[in-house]
N, C-alpha and C positions, 0 to 999 in steps of 0.2 A: 531751286531758283527758277523764276519764270523766264521765258525766252522773250524779253522785251525788246522793242526796236531801239536803235541807237538814239532816236529822238527822245524816247522816254528816259533813257539813261542820262542823256545830256540835260534834260529839263530837271530831273531829280538832283543831279550833281550841282547845277547852277543854283537851285533853290537852297540846297544845303550850304553851299559856299556863301550865299548871301546871308543866310541865318548865322553862319559862323562869324562873319564880319560884324554883324549887329551884336551878337553875344559877347564878342571880345570887347567891344566898346562898353557894354553894360558892366561886365565883370571888372574892367579896368577902373570903373568909377567908384568902387565900393570902399568903405572904411569899416572899422569895427562897429560903428553905429548903424550902418545901413546894410549889413550882411544879409539878413533875412529878406529884406525888400529886394535887394539885387538878385539874390538867388531865385526868388519867385519870378521876377521878370525874365532873367536869363533862361531858366529852365522852361518857362512857358514858350519862349521863342524856339528852343530846341525841340520841345514836344510837338509844336505845330509843324515844324519843318520835317521832322523825322516820323510824323504820324504815330506817335506813341502817347499814351495817357498816364503812364507812371514812370518815374525816374527815381532810382535808389542808388545811394552811395554806400557801399559796404566795405569794411576794413577787416583785414585778416589779423587775428590776435593769437599769439602763441603763448602757451603756458604748460610747463612740465613736459615738453616734448610733443604736445598735441596742439591742434589749432582749432579755432572757432572763428565765426564772423560776427561782427557787430554792425548794425545799421546806424550810420552816423548822420544820415540825412535822407529824407524821403519826400516825394512830391507827387500829387496826382491832380488831374484836371477837374475833379469833383469837389474835393475838400480843401483845395488850395495847397499851401506849403506847410510843413510841420517839421521842426527839428526833433530829433530823437536822441536821448542820452547815449553817450558812447558805450555804456555798459549794458545796452539792450542787445542781448545775444540772439542770433537767428537759430531756430531749431535745427538739429542735425537731420540730414536726409541723404540717402545714397546718391540721389541725382546731383545734389549740390557737391558732394564729395567727388563725384565723377567729373563734374564741370571744373572744379578747382584744379584738378590735375592738368586739364587742358589749358586753363588760364595761366597756371604757373609756367607753362612752356611758351607763353607769349601769344597764344592763339585766341581769337575771339570765339564766342559761342553765338550761333545764329540759328534759331529754331522757329519754324511755323508748326503749330500743333497738327496741321493736316499732313505734315511730312516728317514729324519727329519720330525718333526710335521708340519702339513699343515700351521699353522699360522706363522712358521718360514721360510718357503721356499721363500716367496717374498723377505725377507731381504737377505737371502743367495744368491738368484739369482741376486739381485741388486748389491751385493758385489762380484759377479763372484766367488762364493765360492763353491768348490766341497766337501771339508772336512775341519773341524776346530776343534782344541782342545784349550780350554781356561783353564788355570791353575790359581787359586786364590793365591794371596800372602798376608801374614799377618805379621805385625811387632808389637811387644809388644801386641799380642793378638787382634789387630785391623786389619780390612780389608784395605790393602794398595792399591791394584789394581790387575792387572792380566797380564799374558803373553798370547799372542795369537799365535798359530802355525797354519798356514793356507795353504791350497793347492788350487790353482785356476784352476788346469788342470785335476787332477785325484782324485778319492776316495782314501784317504790315511788311511789304516787300521793300528791301533795301538792296540795291544792286551791289555786287562785289566791288565795282569801281568807286563806290561811295563809302565803303567801310573805313577808309583812311580819314574821312571827315567825321564819322562817328567817333573814331579814336581821338581826333582833335577836340571834339565836344567833351569827351570824357576827361582828357587832360586839363581842359579849362575848368571843368567842375571841381575836380580834385584839387587843382592848384588854388582855386578860390577857397575851398574848405581849409586847406593847409595854411594859406595866408591868414585866414581868419583866426585859426588856432595860434599861429605865431604872434599875431597882433594881441590876442588875449593874453598870451603868455608874457609878452612884454609888459602889458598893463599890470599883470599879477606879480611880476618881478621887477618893479620899478627901481629896486635897489641895484640893478645891473649898472655898471659904470657907463658913462656917457659914450665912450667909444664903441662899446658893444651895441648899445641901443642905436647909435647912428649907423653903424655898419649894417645892422639887421634891417633898419628902415630903408636904407638905400638899396639893399638887395631885394627887399620886398617890392620897392617901386620899379625896379628893373624887371622882376618876374611878372609884374602886371602886364607887361607888353606881350609876354608869351609868344615871341616871334616864331620860335621853332616849333610851336604847336600848330602852326597854320600851314597847310599845304599850298600856300601861295607865296610868291616873292614879296617880301616885306622889308621896309626900312623906316627909320625914325628920324623926323626933322625936329629941330628946335626952332624957337621964334626967329632966330637970325639965319634961318634957311640952311643950317649945318646938318649933315647926316652924321648921327652919332652911333648908330647901330643898324644891323641888318640880320636876316636869318640865313640859315644854310641853303634854303631853296633859292634865295637871291644869288648866292655865290655860284651855285650849280648852273643857274639859268644864264648868267652873264660871264661865266668862265673865270671867276677870280679864285685865287687860292686862299685868301684870308680876308677877314672883315676890314682890315686896315687897307688892303689894296682896293677893295670895293669903295670905301669911303673916300679915298684919295682920287680915284679915277672914275667916280660915278658920272661926272658930266660927259665922259666919253661914251656913255651908254645911250645917248640921245643925239639926233641930228641937230644942226644949228637951228633949224626951223621946223615947226610942226606943219602938217598938211593944210591947216587953216591959215598959214602965213605968219603965225605968231612965233616970236623967238621962244625956243624951248625954255631958256632961263627965265624969261619974263612970264611965260604961262605957268611955269612951275611955282614961281614965287607968289604970283597972284592967287593960285589955288591954295597954297599954304596959308596965306592971309585969310582967305574965305573960310577954310577949315577951322582956324583959330577963332574966328568970329562967330561962325554958325554951328560949329561942332562936326560938320561933315560936308563933303562935296565929292562928286564923281565926274569923270571926264574921260574922253578917248585920248590915246597917246600912241606915239610911234617910238620904239626903242631900236637901237642898233646892237646886234649880237656880235660875238667875237669873230665870226666868219664874214662879217660885213652885211649880212642879210637883215632886212627890216622885220620887226616883230610888232604887229598890231596888238594893242593892249587896252584893257579897261582898268583905269586907276581910280581907287577910292581912298580919300583922305578921311581919317577919323581922329578927332581930338581926344587925347587920353591924359590922365594924371601922370605926371612924371616929376619925381623928386618933390620940390616945394612949388612946382609950377605945372605947366601943361606942355605936351609935345603933340606932334601929329604923326600917326602911323600911316604909311602909304602901302596899300595892298595892290599888287599888280597882277591882274588876271591875263594870262597869255591867251590871246584869241586865235592863235594859229590852229590849235586843235579843234576849236569850235568851228572854224571855217572848213577844216577838213571833214569834220563830222557832218556839217551841213551838206557837203558834196556827197559824202557816203550815204546820208539819209536819202538824198534824191536817187542815188544809184540803187539803194536797197528797195526803195519804193517801186522803182522801175522793174527790178528783178522780181519783186513780190507779185507785181502785176502778171509777169510772165509765168511764174511758178504756180500761183493759186487761182488765177482767173481764166475763164474761157474767152479767148480773143473774139469769138463771133458774137456771143450773147452778152458778154460783160458780167455774167454771174460767176459764182465759184465753179471750179472744175472738179474732175473726179479725184485728183490728188488731194485737194482741200477736203473734199467730202470724206475720203477714207481716213485721213489723219484726224479730222475733227470729230467724226462719229466715234472712232475708237476712244478718243479722249473723253468725250461726253459720257459714253457708256461706263468707262472706268470711274468717272466722277460720281455719276448717279448711283452706281452700285454701292458706294460707301454710305449713302443716305437713304437707300431703298427708294430712290426717286422714280418718277414716271417718265417714259419716253414714247413719243408717237413718231412714226416714220411713214412717209408716203413715197411710193414709186409711181411715176406718171409717164404715160406714153401717148404720143400723138397718134390718133387713129389713122390707119392707112397712109402713113407718111411716105412710104415708098411710091405708092401710086401718085401722090401729090407731086413728088419730084419728077416722076415719069411724064406727067401731064403738063406741068407748068415750068419745069426746069429747075436746076439747082440754085440759081440766083434767087428765084421766088421762094424756093425751099428755105434758103438762109433767112430771108425776110420773115417767113412764117415762124421759124425757130426763135427769132428775136422777139416777135410779138408775144408768143406763148410764154417765153422766159420772163418777160416783163410783167405779163398778166399774173403769172404764178407768184412772182416776187411780191406783188402788192398785198398778198394775203398771208405772208410770213413776215409780219411787221415788228414783232417783239425783238428785243436786243439779242436774245440767245437763239432765235430762229434763223435758219438760213436755207437758201435754195441752191442747188448745184446741178450742173449738166452732167448727168451720169454717163452719157455716151450716146452718140447719134441723136435720135429724137426722144430720148428718155431722160427724165428729170427726177431729182430726189428732193423732198422737203423734210427737214429735220426740225422737230418741235419738242425741245426738252421741257419737262414739267407740264405737259399738256395731256389732259384726260381724254377719254373716248369721245365725250360729247363735243369737246372743243375741236378734236381732230375731224370728226364727222362734219361739223359745221364749216370748217375751212375747205374740206374736200368738195362740199356742195357749192361753195362760193367759187372755187376754181373752175369747176365744170361749167357753171352758169356764165362766168366772166369770159372764159375762152370762147364759148359758143356765141356770146354777145359781140365779140370782136368781128364776127361775120366775115372771116377769111374764106373766100369762095373756094369750093373744092368739088370737082366732078367725081362722083363715086356711085357705083352700082347703077349707072345710067341716069342719075339725078344730080342736079346742082345743089349742093349742100354747103353748110358752114363747117370749117375745121372743128373737130371735137377732140377730147382727150379721155382716156380711161385711167383709173387710179386704183391702186391697192393700198389700203391703210391698215396699219397695225399699231396697237398700244399695249404696253406692258410695264409692270414694275421691274426695274432693273436689279438683278441679283448678281452676286459675285461670280456666278458660273456663266453669266451671259457674255457674249461677244457681239461685236458689231454685225457680223455675218448672220447672227440669229435673227435680227430685225430685218436685214436686207432680204434674206431668203423668204421670210414670211410675207413681206410686203410684195415681193415679186410673184409669189404664189397667188396672192389675192389679186394682183394686177392681171394675171393670166385669166383668172375667173371672170373679171370684168370684160376682158376681150371676148371670151367665149360666150358671155351672156348678152352680147349685142353692142358692146362699146358705149361710149358717151355716158359713163356711169362710174361709180366707185363701189368697191366691195370692201367691207370691213371685217376684220377678224382679230381677236386677242392674240398676243404673242404665244 
């Protein structure tokens, strides 16, 4: 898993939660006549939010004590959506057998091909898979099958904090498939007595809401503003023991007036009316929790089919965690500045250089990529400090650092203060000619700054000496191999008269 910042995690979770709200509204709108259309729209929303380009719904089938899997639905962003017959069995494979054991235990499968176990890579390669998330589905406590979210083009990172939302997507997809099968079954067996058909239709209408599939507090309004249902997340958030208590005491969960001065009852009813008319509305809200504290929230109303009419589902997003995360992000960014940046020059420091170079060498070794490294030293800098003082020396370091940074402009390039008056330039995927060209520009640009320096009895401009090395990165290479080689070449530049670069292959 990547070590993303809290802001990235928060943005990904918010995007997935927003998609979840939209998908729920889409899935709640379908009937047996619109199933394929609704699945196409819903799965495309999921795919865009989760950065996957294939979604499969596979069901486990047991026969004579053995099992196999059938693909009951598949979607991809190239060929659109296509339903597959239930008797289309997936071929057996040891990797699938291994995964099913994990899935039957209720655990998700999350693989990036770049970090997958060696015994699974042939299967992932054969399926043209860069990343895959498989979510198990259980019905009545039994393993039903799974949903596969796959990307065939890129590594798709999904943070662990967002896996619960992927599980909610999976439950919604399977619920839609099962509802469709139930509706088709009702049509095929029209001889069922009226009571059974009515009970099944009402159960289907209630499962459309899928309240407990959503990791947000949810409740359901009718046209006359009555709350008729809620999910377990709502009970936990507001401290109620049962849905009946929640429904009876719901008004106690809000203050009499909202921060904008509007009566809570008036604003709530107006928002319900808007949702019934337009299908959707969103607004800020303040709730009161059992301990008396106020909870800022973002509320979204979505109109959905309910029995023979419509209802409005209210999704409540608790913003307390987001506010806390925003404060944590500020703190983390401040700490990151201290940990990875040099306070004097503002460029990366030795710690960042050591950690990043090791990671880059490991990455390039897997693809036999090329790495160029420069070690740069300000010529006669001790003499500069002795003559002009340390304050002027600090200014000199800042100017040189800024000048060097101008020539390491690609996304993957970076400059670091290695120590004292020595700098390092890391150039991933840069060949010899490119590295030589950058070294020449750095030498010329630093001299053009015309930072005055008394040296050897003459007034000169500050100059730098550089050691440059380039090499194909192999599995046996370590970061120190490049550092030692570049340092050796830097020493040769110093010995040869300074204000120059010396190049040598790794």
